[in-house]
N, C-alpha and C positions, 0 to 999 in steps of 0.2 A: 504494500500500500504506500502511496505517495513516493514512489521511486523517483519520479521527476523532481520533486522537491528535494529529496536526498541528494540527487546528482548536482543540483544547483548549489546547495549548501556545501557540498564537498569541494567546491571551487574556492571557498572563502579563505581557508587557512593558507593554501598556496599563494593567494594574492598578497598575504602579509597581515591578515587579521589574526591577532593573538588568540582570541577565543570568541565563541558565540553560543547562543542558546535560542532555539526557535521552537515554538509549540503551536499546535492547531487544536482548537476545541470545536466539536460539531455537536449540535443539539445538547449543549451543556456537558458533554463528556470529552475529556482530553484524549483524542485519538492518536495523536502523533507528537513526539518531541525528539529533538536531536540537539546534542551539545557536543562541542569539540574544542580542543585547544587548552592552553595553560594560562593561569593568571599572572605568573611571574616570568621574567625574562629567562630565568634559568630552566624553566619548564619542569619544575618539580611539584607545582600545585595545579592539578587538573581542575577544570571548571566543574562545579558541583551542582549548579542549577538554582541556588538560593542567593546568588550574588546581588548586592545592592549596587545600583549604578545611577549616575546622573543621566536622566532621560532627556534632558534639554528640551527641544521643541515639542516632544510628546506631551510635555506639561500643558501645552496650550489646550489640548482636548479636555483635560481635567478642569482647567481654569474656566473654559467656556461652559462646561457642565455646571460648575458652581454658579456662574452668573445667570445661567438659564433657570436655575432653581428660583432665583429672585424674580425673574420674569414671570414664572408660573404664579408667584404670589402677588403679581400686579404691582410690584414695587417700582417699576419703571416701564417705559415703552421703548421699543427699538428706535423709533424716530425722535425720542427725546434728545435734546441738545446737551452735550457733556457739560457745558458751562453752568447748567442749572444744578449740577451736583458738585462740580469742582470749578469754582469761579475763576481760577487762574487760567483756564483755557478759553475765556470769553473773547479775548482780543488777540488772536493768533496772527503771526506774520508768515509770509511765504518767501523763501529765497529763490529769486529768479536764476536762470542759467548763467546770467552775466554777473552774478554775485550780489546784485542789489536786492533789497528787501522791500516788500509791499504788504499791506494788510490782506489777510485771507478774504476771499469773496464769499465763502460759505462757512457755516459753523460745523464743528465736529459733532456727529450724532453717535449714539451708543452703537447703532448698527455698524457705523464706520469702524469702531474698535473691533467688533467681532470679525469683520470681513477684510481687515487690513487695508482699508481705503481712507484712513484718517489723515495721512500725509507725514507721519513720523518716519524716522530712519531707525537703523539698528546701531547707531554710533553711541557707545557708552563713554566716549572720551571727548565729548564736546567741552568747551570751557565751562559751561554751566553745570554739567554733570561732574566735572572735576571739582568745581566749587562745592557741590553737594557733599562730596567725600571729605573735602577739607573742613567745611563748616560744621559737619556733623561728627567729626573725628572718626570717620570711616564707618559710621553706623548706617546712614542712608535708609531710614525707616521708609517702608513702602509708600505710604500716603504722602509723607512730607517730601519725598523725592520728586513727586510729580510737579511741585511748585518750581523746581529747577528745570525739569524737562519742558515745562510750558514756556520757558524763556527762549528755547531754541526755535528758530524758524522752521516751518514745515517745508517739506520738499515740493509740495503741490497743494492746491486747494482740495479740501476734504471732498471725497467722492469722485475725484478726477481720474485716479488710476489705482491699481493694486500694487502695494509695496510691502514686502516682508519687513517687519519693523517691531517696535516696542508697543504696539497696539494692545497686546494682551497683558503686558505689564501694567498699562494704564487701566485695563479692565479689572485686574486684581485690586488696584487701588480703589476703583469704583465700588467693588464689593465691600471694601472696608468702610467707605462712606455710607453706603446704604444700610449695612448691618451694624455699624459701630463696633465691629470686631476686627482684630487683625486677620488678614487674609488667611494666613496659615492655620489659625485657630478655627475659622469658619469651615475651611475644607476638612480639617481633622474631624470636626463634629458632624458635618453633614454629608461627607462622602467617604472618607477613610474609615471612620469607626463603624458606620452602618454596614459597610461592605466587608469589614474585617481586614482592611488593608493595613496591617499592623507594622509593616516595614516601610511605609511611605511617609514622606514629609516634604513640606515646602521650605523649611528653614532648619537646617542642621548646623549645630554649633561646630566650629572648626575643631574643637577638642574631640569630636566624634567621627572625624574623617577616617579613622581606622576601621570603621564599620562598612566602608565603601570598598568595592573591588578596585584594584589598581587601574588607573586611567592611562591610556596611551594616545599618542598622536602619530599619524603616519607621515614618514619622510618620503615624499615621492621620488626625490633624487636618489636616495639610498635604497628605496623600495623596501623599507622595513619600519616597524613600529618602535617608537621610543617612549619609554615610561615618562610620565610627567605628573604634575601635582593633581591631586584628586579634587581640588577646589573647582566649583562650577565657573566656567569662563564668563558667564553673563551675570554674575552676582555683583551688583553695584556696591554693596556694603554688607556688614555683618548682620544687619537687621532688615535687609532687603529681600522680601519674598517675591522672586521674579515669577509672575504668572506665565510668562512666555518661555522660561527655560529653567526654572529653579527646582523642579521636583526630583526627588530621589526615590527610587522604587525598585521592585523586583519582578521577576517573571510571574510568580503566582499572584501578586497583587494586581498587576496590570491585566492579567487574564480575567480576574474577577471583575475588574472595572469594565472591561470590554463586554463581558457577558451581561452586565447590568444595562449597557447601552443596546445590546442586541435584543434583549427580552423586553425592556422597558418597564415602567410602573414600579421602579424601586427608587433610584435616586432622581430619575426624571420620568415624567409621564411619556407614554408612547407618542402622543401628538407633539410633545416638545422635541422629542428626538427626530420626528419627521420634519419639524421646522428647522432644526439644526442642520439637517442634511439636504435641505432644499437649495438648489443652485441659486447663487446671488449675483454672479458676474454676467453682465451683458457683453455683447460682442466687443464693445469699446474697452471695457475693463479687462477682458480676456487677453488683449494684446500685451498687457504687462504681467500676465500670470504665467509663471515658468514651469508649472507642473505639467505632466503628461497631458496631451490634448484631449484624451478620453475623459478627463476629470474637469469638473468645475470646482467652485469653492462655496461652502455654505457658511454657517456661523461658527467658524474656527476649525473646520475640517475640510479635507478634499472630499468631494462627493461626485457621483457619476454624472457625466454630461447627459442630458435627456436623450433617450433613444439611441445611445451609442452602441448598445448590444454587445459590448465587450467586457465592461467592468460593472460590478454591482456593489462595491465596498466603499466605506468611508473610513476616515482616520487621519493619521499624520505620521511624520518621522522626526527623528532627533539628530543633532549634530554628531553624536558619538555612535550612531548606528542603530539606535532603537527604532522600532517600527510598529505601528498599530493598525490593524485592519479589522473592520466589522462588516460582514456580508450577511445582511438580513434575508436576502433571497435564498442563499444556500445554507443559512443557519450556521455559519462558520465565523469564528474569530481567530485571528492569528496575531501572535506577539513574537517579535524578534528583538533580542537585546544583545549588545556587545558594548565595549567601552573604548572605542577608537575614534578619535577626532580626525577629520579629513580622511576617512577610510576609503580604500580603493573600491569597495563594493557598494557604495552609496546608491548607485544607479540600478543595482540588482534588486533592491528591496521592493520596488514598486511592482515587480513581477512575481514576488514570492507566492502570493495567493493564487496566481494563475497556474502555478505548478502543483497545487493541491488537487488530488483526484476527486 
């Protein structure tokens, strides 16, 4: 069973991936899993299957699920303007291609945050964000950091194009504003605990880094993986719960989370999941969307392009190789984890589900 998937996974270690773990659940039963490789450069510690890893942008799916819980409670509407909740975003500027700055012509909506169309960048080293680190002594609490981000000019008018960015970090701060809770606490109480995701967190103290599997970065010139710090690359400060990249999790926890999205009516209603996976990008916005053309983009997840006939899953992937896929048509969920930044198999993840029999 799943011999084609096995054949694909068998190419990963020879590419330079130190280790991986891939699992497929069908109708609630894990029918397949394969793991290979070693956690340490000396190759004395084989992968066990319970590794905690930085899942980077796979965090976005969890963050959007958390925010959608608040939509279910009618605590905001998708077309609400961000400034009504976070006033620092009321008078945004846009940087033109010639470097000049002008006032934004449109307001940022909450839907813009979900759909990556707000105009933000992914630059964590702007002068304003450097000031955030300096003025908070490296803490950069999630909500307070937004006041610094709002001083950076946008790349374009909100709604003008799709741009991978800090949108979901802002969405995490919005959850804090609406709930009057720290984002990491809200997710712990409303997603992780109810699902039994006991090894997942959005804010791990650096003193607990030894609970995470070694992290690597791929050196394309040398064609090998080099061990590096376990710290999350996109962590602005010690108290910054990055909604877009800050989650630490495991194979089993992520598999439980995806099953909740496949089945529905646990952490999110079925109709909310349908809303989450509804295509949001029109033809103009799709010109700036770099995911496989068979996919569109919903509320924080890739989703099938209508009537494409080839794919039926939704989910996302992360910078160190994690990959999430939920196929409600085939009743399948797939989780792939590894811990390799700039990995040479990034483009292979999108076809993992197609190799499942």
